[in-house]
C-alpha positions, -999 to +999 in steps of 0.1 A: +523+195+266+531+229+295+506+201+313+518+170+318+549+180+325+541+205+354+521+171+367+557+153+364+567+179+384+542+168+409+542+135+408+578+131+415+577+155+443+545+142+461+565+107+459+596+123+476+584+136+497+557+100+505+596+081+507+603+106+533+571+097+559+591+063+560+624+085+577+604+108+597+588+081+616+559+092+623+574+128+623+597+125+660+629+136+633+634+175+618+649+169+587+628+142+567+600+151+580+610+191+569+618+177+535+585+153+534+560+192+548+578+203+520+574+180+494+538+178+497+541+215+495+556+218+458+531+183+451+498+202+455+519+236+438+526+216+413+495+205+408+472+235+410+494+247+383+483+214+360+444+221+367+449+252+345+443+231+313+432+198+331+396+193+342+404+179+376+393+146+373+422+139+351+447+149+366+442+139+400+434+107+388+469+103+365+481+121+395+472+097+424+473+065+397+519+071+387+521+085+420+513+048+434+530+027+410+559+047+420+561+050+455+553+010+449+585+006+434+604+025+455+590+006+488+603-021+470+639-014+463+646+015+486+626-001+515+623-041+501+582-041+504+574-070+481+541-072+464+518-096+461+505-107+426+470-093+431+486-055+439+505-063+405+474-063+390+458-037+407+488-023+395+485-029+359+449-019+353+458+017+371+486+024+346+466+008+322+431+032+336+457+060+326+469+053+297+430+042+286+426+083+297+460+094+281+453+077+241+416+080+242+398+103+266+387+143+245+390+150+282+429+151+287+448+178+271+466+169+241 
């Protein structure tokens, strides 16, 4: 379970860093740029920690899938961005894929 905790930190750091990309205004604003870069460094550091026990493909699928969904929620509530039905369906399929990996795959560490 420690790997999933590290993966959770990596996901949160990546979502924060990605959210700050918009605030950095193409890296022209100092502090949002710095915090975005630091966020990505933290994300990759903790993601690499998960690879000691989780297969790379599983860790990356969960990291990117959950990150996509969370950053879409940030986009919706922080920036007023709306997704159309096909995008929402795609998000639901991503969530379903992450659940299938975690519940049924023998490759994922339990």
